[in-house]
BAKE-315680 format. One record per residue (C-alpha): x, y, z. Coordinates in steps of 0.02 Angstrom, whole numbers, plus 50000, padded with zeros to 5 digits. Each point is the difference from the previous one (the first is absolute). Layout:
! residues N
X/Y/Z
...
END
This chain:
! residues 133
59671/54399/53451
50033/50092/50166
49902/50007/50160
49849/50118/50018
49865/50050/50113
49821/50059/50000
49880/50076/50115
49825/49939/49994
49863/50112/50082
49837/49930/50061
49857/50107/50050
49897/49908/50123
49824/50039/50069
50027/50045/50190
49869/49862/50047
50099/49870/49913
50172/50027/50069
50004/49856/50123
49952/49878/49856
50116/50082/49882
50148/49979/50123
49964/49816/50026
50002/49975/49814
50163/50098/49991
50081/49891/50129
49943/49840/49896
50060/50051/49842
50163/50067/50070
50043/49824/50086
49953/49914/49829
50115/50117/49902
50144/49963/50115
49978/49808/49983
49971/49996/49817
50094/50145/49916
50187/49992/50025
50016/50159/49881
49911/50110/50108
50131/50070/50109
49893/50126/50104
49819/49997/50026
49950/50130/50122
49830/50071/50053
49977/50168/50081
49849/50114/50036
50035/50170/49923
49848/50099/50060
49835/49989/50076
49838/50096/50000
49819/49966/50061
49955/49908/49850
50170/49937/49918
50163/49928/50048
50140/49998/49875
50123/49858/50008
50160/49978/49898
50094/49840/49956
50185/50026/49949
50059/49854/49898
50177/49979/49950
50039/49863/49857
50144/49918/49930
49942/50002/49826
49858/50046/49880
49945/49824/49989
49985/49989/50183
49870/50137/49983
49915/49906/49867
49992/49847/50110
49925/50100/50141
49874/50078/49897
49951/49823/49919
49996/49911/50163
49844/49906/50045
50012/50068/50167
50009/50180/49957
49859/49981/49880
49893/49928/50126
50045/50127/50119
49960/50151/49885
49837/49917/49961
49952/49994/50181
50038/50176/50036
49891/50047/49846
49850/49881/50053
50010/50056/50177
50001/50187/49947
50152/50031/50107
50062/50141/49895
49924/50172/49998
50086/50040/49833
50115/49911/49872
50184/49962/50065
50150/50084/49921
50165/49920/49967
50165/50108/49970
50134/49905/49930
50189/50057/50019
50112/49916/49863
50107/50014/49850
49893/49896/49878
49989/50023/49816
49845/50067/49916
49948/49818/49949
50015/49945/50179
49885/50138/50058
49875/49979/49872
49887/49864/50099
49998/50119/50142
49958/50156/49900
49850/49933/49900
49839/50020/50098
49912/49861/49888
50129/49871/50074
50012/50055/50176
50080/49852/50082
49920/50014/50177
49824/50042/50027
49951/50177/50018
50178/50074/50029
50069/50125/49894
50192/49992/49963
50120/50143/49972
50192/50019/49992
50089/50114/50112
50081/50140/49893
50189/49973/50044
50117/50149/50015
50152/49915/50074
50050/49836/50064
50052/49829/49956
49943/49818/50022
50131/49856/50029
END
């Protein structure tokens, strides 16, 4: 299996951005300490309006198993639950995965009934050209 990356977009109520950014710093520090298979974990602000800020996490993984470890980590589960409980999001998040996986590997992320992370939707970038090492 090759390395791959994803973009996770989170749509945050403008009144909750400070709280959200603090939560982001906390989960970032935890991931750095506990997930050696996460090669890059970077959060940026993509856009902002009077009511909503859009943030993007860029995540690069060594392997498919490293993503599964991330999704199943108790820390991420708690983080996602806190975001939902505190009504941080203005709408569901979206994850776009860039990979060369088999259909079998994509299946758990393609089935809405088995969504692995809270209220996020998952999709796969339609690759035209490129390669993964």
